[in-house]
C-alpha positions as protocol buffer text, in pm:
chain_id: "A"
residue {
  index: 1
  type: MET
  ca { x: 2504 y: -1014 z: -30 }
}
residue {
  index: 2
  type: ASN
  ca { x: 2342 y: -962 z: -370 }
}
residue {
  index: 3
  type: THR
  ca { x: 1963 y: -955 z: -343 }
}
residue {
  index: 4
  type: ASN
  ca { x: 1689 y: -899 z: -596 }
}
residue {
  index: 5
  type: GLN
  ca { x: 1365 y: -772 z: -446 }
}
residue {
  index: 6
  type: MET
  ca { x: 1175 y: -854 z: -766 }
}
residue {
  index: 7
  type: ARG
  ca { x: 976 y: -534 z: -786 }
}
residue {
  index: 8
  type: TYR
  ca { x: 947 y: -329 z: -1102 }
}
residue {
  index: 9
  type: PRO
  ca { x: 848 y: 38 z: -1128 }
}
residue {
  index: 10
  type: ALA
  ca { x: 525 y: 107 z: -1315 }
}
residue {
  index: 11
  type: GLU
  ca { x: 368 y: 423 z: -1447 }
}
residue {
  index: 12
  type: PHE
  ca { x: -6 y: 466 z: -1390 }
}
residue {
  index: 13
  type: PHE
  ca { x: -174 y: 720 z: -1621 }
}
residue {
  index: 14
  type: PRO
  ca { x: -535 y: 836 z: -1616 }
}
residue {
  index: 15
  type: HIS
  ca { x: -692 y: 792 z: -1961 }
}
residue {
  index: 16
  type: PRO
  ca { x: -955 y: 1033 z: -2098 }
}
residue {
  index: 17
  type: ASP
  ca { x: -1218 y: 752 z: -2111 }
}
residue {
  index: 18
  type: ASP
  ca { x: -1226 y: 721 z: -1729 }
}
residue {
  index: 19
  type: GLU
  ca { x: -973 y: 440 z: -1743 }
}
residue {
  index: 20
  type: TRP
  ca { x: -620 y: 386 z: -1616 }
}
residue {
  index: 21
  type: VAL
  ca { x: -326 y: 276 z: -1830 }
}
residue {
  index: 22
  type: VAL
  ca { x: -20 y: 105 z: -1677 }
}
residue {
  index: 23
  type: SER
  ca { x: 321 y: 66 z: -1840 }
}
residue {
  index: 24
  type: PHE
  ca { x: 655 y: -69 z: -1721 }
}
residue {
  index: 25
  type: PRO
  ca { x: 964 y: 132 z: -1825 }
}
residue {
  index: 26
  type: GLY
  ca { x: 1224 y: -95 z: -1980 }
}
residue {
  index: 27
  type: LEU
  ca { x: 983 y: -384 z: -2044 }
}
residue {
  index: 28
  type: ASP
  ca { x: 875 y: -332 z: -2404 }
}
residue {
  index: 29
  type: GLY
  ca { x: 514 y: -429 z: -2457 }
}
residue {
  index: 30
  type: ALA
  ca { x: 428 y: -459 z: -2087 }
}
residue {
  index: 31
  type: LEU
  ca { x: 112 y: -250 z: -2097 }
}
residue {
  index: 32
  type: THR
  ca { x: -230 y: -292 z: -1939 }
}
residue {
  index: 33
  type: GLY
  ca { x: -524 y: -93 z: -1814 }
}
residue {
  index: 34
  type: ALA
  ca { x: -847 y: -97 z: -1618 }
}
residue {
  index: 35
  type: THR
  ca { x: -1151 y: 111 z: -1533 }
}
residue {
  index: 36
  type: SER
  ca { x: -1035 y: 199 z: -1181 }
}
residue {
  index: 37
  type: LEU
  ca { x: -702 y: 261 z: -1014 }
}
residue {
  index: 38
  type: ALA
  ca { x: -755 y: -33 z: -776 }
}
residue {
  index: 39
  type: GLN
  ca { x: -826 y: -266 z: -1069 }
}
residue {
  index: 40
  type: ALA
  ca { x: -527 y: -122 z: -1260 }
}
residue {
  index: 41
  type: GLU
  ca { x: -300 y: -216 z: -969 }
}
residue {
  index: 42
  type: LEU
  ca { x: -422 y: -577 z: -986 }
}
residue {
  index: 43
  type: GLU
  ca { x: -391 y: -584 z: -1363 }
}
residue {
  index: 44
  type: ALA
  ca { x: -37 y: -444 z: -1336 }
}
residue {
  index: 45
  type: SER
  ca { x: 76 y: -742 z: -1130 }
}
residue {
  index: 46
  type: ASP
  ca { x: -80 y: -986 z: -1376 }
}
residue {
  index: 47
  type: CYS
  ca { x: 71 y: -800 z: -1672 }
}
residue {
  index: 48
  type: LEU
  ca { x: 417 y: -805 z: -1515 }
}
residue {
  index: 49
  type: GLY
  ca { x: 393 y: -1178 z: -1440 }
}
residue {
  index: 50
  type: SER
  ca { x: 273 y: -1258 z: -1792 }
}
residue {
  index: 51
  type: TRP
  ca { x: 549 y: -1047 z: -1950 }
}
residue {
  index: 52
  type: LEU
  ca { x: 817 y: -1220 z: -1740 }
}
residue {
  index: 53
  type: ALA
  ca { x: 673 y: -1567 z: -1807 }
}
residue {
  index: 54
  type: GLN
  ca { x: 682 y: -1503 z: -2182 }
}
residue {
  index: 55
  type: ALA
  ca { x: 1040 y: -1374 z: -2161 }
}
residue {
  index: 56
  type: ILE
  ca { x: 1143 y: -1692 z: -1979 }
}
residue {
  index: 57
  type: ALA
  ca { x: 960 y: -1910 z: -2232 }
}
residue {
  index: 58
  type: ASP
  ca { x: 1133 y: -1722 z: -2517 }
}
residue {
  index: 59
  type: ARG
  ca { x: 1471 y: -1746 z: -2337 }
}
residue {
  index: 60
  type: ARG
  ca { x: 1514 y: -1369 z: -2357 }
}
residue {
  index: 61
  type: GLU
  ca { x: 1733 y: -1150 z: -2140 }
}
residue {
  index: 62
  type: ILE
  ca { x: 1523 y: -998 z: -1863 }
}
residue {
  index: 63
  type: PRO
  ca { x: 1627 y: -648 z: -1767 }
}
residue {
  index: 64
  type: PRO
  ca { x: 1671 y: -574 z: -1400 }
}
residue {
  index: 65
  type: PRO
  ca { x: 1416 y: -343 z: -1241 }
}
residue {
  index: 66
  type: ALA
  ca { x: 1479 y: 21 z: -1326 }
}
residue {
  index: 67
  type: GLN
  ca { x: 1525 y: 281 z: -1055 }
}
residue {
  index: 68
  type: ILE
  ca { x: 1190 y: 413 z: -940 }
}
residue {
  index: 69
  type: THR
  ca { x: 1126 y: 777 z: -1023 }
}
residue {
  index: 70
  type: ASP
  ca { x: 869 y: 1029 z: -903 }
}
residue {
  index: 71
  type: GLY
  ca { x: 516 y: 932 z: -991 }
}
residue {
  index: 72
  type: GLN
  ca { x: 592 y: 561 z: -1033 }
}
residue {
  index: 73
  type: ARG
  ca { x: 480 y: 273 z: -812 }
}
residue {
  index: 74
  type: LEU
  ca { x: 661 y: -52 z: -743 }
}
residue {
  index: 75
  type: VAL
  ca { x: 482 y: -366 z: -858 }
}
residue {
  index: 76
  type: SER
  ca { x: 596 y: -698 z: -712 }
}
residue {
  index: 77
  type: VAL
  ca { x: 660 y: -998 z: -935 }
}
residue {
  index: 78
  type: PRO
  ca { x: 365 y: -1233 z: -866 }
}
residue {
  index: 79
  type: LEU
  ca { x: 440 y: -1539 z: -654 }
}
residue {
  index: 80
  type: TRP
  ca { x: 326 y: -1776 z: -931 }
}
residue {
  index: 81
  type: ILE
  ca { x: 629 y: -1682 z: -1145 }
}
residue {
  index: 82
  type: ALA
  ca { x: 885 y: -1540 z: -896 }
}
residue {
  index: 83
  type: PRO
  ca { x: 1060 y: -1872 z: -809 }
}
residue {
  index: 84
  type: LYS
  ca { x: 1098 y: -1968 z: -1176 }
}
residue {
  index: 85
  type: LEU
  ca { x: 1226 y: -1619 z: -1255 }
}
residue {
  index: 86
  type: ALA
  ca { x: 1480 y: -1648 z: -973 }
}
residue {
  index: 87
  type: LEU
  ca { x: 1605 y: -1981 z: -1110 }
}
residue {
  index: 88
  type: TYR
  ca { x: 1614 y: -1853 z: -1469 }
}
residue {
  index: 89
  type: GLN
  ca { x: 1810 y: -1540 z: -1374 }
}
residue {
  index: 90
  type: THR
  ca { x: 2049 y: -1731 z: -1149 }
}
residue {
  index: 91
  type: MET
  ca { x: 2128 y: -1980 z: -1423 }
}
residue {
  index: 92
  type: ARG
  ca { x: 2185 y: -1705 z: -1681 }
}
residue {
  index: 93
  type: ARG
  ca { x: 2396 y: -1494 z: -1445 }
}
residue {
  index: 94
  type: SER
  ca { x: 2614 y: -1796 z: -1358 }
}
residue {
  index: 95
  type: SER
  ca { x: 2621 y: -1937 z: -1715 }
}
residue {
  index: 96
  type: ILE
  ca { x: 2474 y: -2265 z: -1593 }
}
residue {
  index: 97
  type: THR
  ca { x: 2308 y: -2470 z: -1865 }
}
residue {
  index: 98
  type: ASN
  ca { x: 2007 y: -2693 z: -1814 }
}
residue {
  index: 99
  type: THR
  ca { x: 2236 y: -2993 z: -1861 }
}
residue {
  index: 100
  type: GLU
  ca { x: 2484 y: -2871 z: -1599 }
}
residue {
  index: 101
  type: LEU
  ca { x: 2211 y: -2801 z: -1344 }
}
residue {
  index: 102
  type: ALA
  ca { x: 2057 y: -3142 z: -1413 }
}
residue {
  index: 103
  type: ARG
  ca { x: 2397 y: -3302 z: -1347 }
}
residue {
  index: 104
  type: ARG
  ca { x: 2430 y: -3114 z: -1016 }
}
residue {
  index: 105
  type: LEU
  ca { x: 2080 y: -3226 z: -913 }
}
residue {
  index: 106
  type: GLY
  ca { x: 2117 y: -3585 z: -1036 }
}
residue {
  index: 107
  type: VAL
  ca { x: 1814 y: -3557 z: -1265 }
}
residue {
  index: 108
  type: ARG
  ca { x: 1746 y: -3560 z: -1639 }
}
residue {
  index: 109
  type: GLU
  ca { x: 1771 y: -3234 z: -1834 }
}
residue {
  index: 110
  type: THR
  ca { x: 1397 y: -3247 z: -1906 }
}
residue {
  index: 111
  type: VAL
  ca { x: 1333 y: -3204 z: -1532 }
}
residue {
  index: 112
  type: VAL
  ca { x: 1523 y: -2874 z: -1534 }
}
residue {
  index: 113
  type: ARG
  ca { x: 1346 y: -2769 z: -1852 }
}
residue {
  index: 114
  type: ARG
  ca { x: 1010 y: -2825 z: -1681 }
}
residue {
  index: 115
  type: MET
  ca { x: 1128 y: -2626 z: -1376 }
}
residue {
  index: 116
  type: LEU
  ca { x: 1182 y: -2329 z: -1608 }
}
residue {
  index: 117
  type: ASP
  ca { x: 855 y: -2377 z: -1799 }
}
residue {
  index: 118
  type: PRO
  ca { x: 611 y: -2107 z: -1678 }
}
residue {
  index: 119
  type: ASP
  ca { x: 317 y: -2334 z: -1764 }
}
residue {
  index: 120
  type: HIS
  ca { x: 443 y: -2635 z: -1569 }
}
residue {
  index: 121
  type: ALA
  ca { x: 347 y: -2667 z: -1203 }
}
residue {
  index: 122
  type: THR
  ca { x: 675 y: -2721 z: -1022 }
}
residue {
  index: 123
  type: ARG
  ca { x: 698 y: -2785 z: -649 }
}
residue {
  index: 124
  type: LEU
  ca { x: 863 y: -2493 z: -475 }
}
residue {
  index: 125
  type: ALA
  ca { x: 1091 y: -2734 z: -287 }
}
residue {
  index: 126
  type: ASN
  ca { x: 1234 y: -2852 z: -620 }
}
residue {
  index: 127
  type: ILE
  ca { x: 1305 y: -2497 z: -734 }
}
residue {
  index: 128
  type: GLU
  ca { x: 1460 y: -2420 z: -397 }
}
residue {
  index: 129
  type: ARG
  ca { x: 1689 y: -2724 z: -433 }
}
residue {
  index: 130
  type: ALA
  ca { x: 1782 y: -2618 z: -787 }
}
residue {
  index: 131
  type: LEU
  ca { x: 1860 y: -2264 z: -671 }
}
residue {
  index: 132
  type: LEU
  ca { x: 2087 y: -2397 z: -397 }
}
residue {
  index: 133
  type: ALA
  ca { x: 2265 y: -2617 z: -653 }
}
residue {
  index: 134
  type: ALA
  ca { x: 2312 y: -2306 z: -867 }
}
residue {
  index: 135
  type: GLY
  ca { x: 2453 y: -2105 z: -576 }
}
residue {
  index: 136
  type: ALA
  ca { x: 2151 y: -1895 z: -476 }
}
residue {
  index: 137
  type: GLN
  ca { x: 1887 y: -1896 z: -207 }
}
residue {
  index: 138
  type: LEU
  ca { x: 1525 y: -1791 z: -231 }
}
residue {
  index: 139
  type: TYR
  ca { x: 1351 y: -1639 z: 68 }
}
residue {
  index: 140
  type: LEU
  ca { x: 1021 y: -1469 z: 128 }
}
residue {
  index: 141
  type: ALA
  ca { x: 985 y: -1119 z: 270 }
}
residue {
  index: 142
  type: LEU
  ca { x: 672 y: -949 z: 397 }
}
residue {
  index: 143
  type: ASP
  ca { x: 610 y: -575 z: 386 }
}
residue {
  index: 144
  type: ALA
  ca { x: 314 y: -383 z: 517 }
}
residue {
  index: 145
  type: ALA
  ca { x: 70 y: -297 z: 237 }
}
């Protein structure tokens, strides 16, 4: 069973101006910061989601999460982009085009294009159906904070 936990390692650095800077190894340009560590953790999640959404919109290859090393923290992909990321990665990994997935679902290609659009509100049930048609299954896991 091949699973993707959708968590990326992040480096949190104290900055001399009483701020925190967060970067994601392997995700060029994924950088954010905040005035407190707690706020930096929230900003890290938003930064990761925005970076992934832009990569999907640009049809770029998205690197898998790197191995976590000492001093790093895992940041989960936010729920607002995780299902679209799962569909995008499944389609790329299986070389399924928008047209092919649309054929499997019995819909127009524009429907699939909207499913992959980070700015389009897509019902989770539709993404779940598309993932099944592409040979994958999405499930939710809960960990203690």
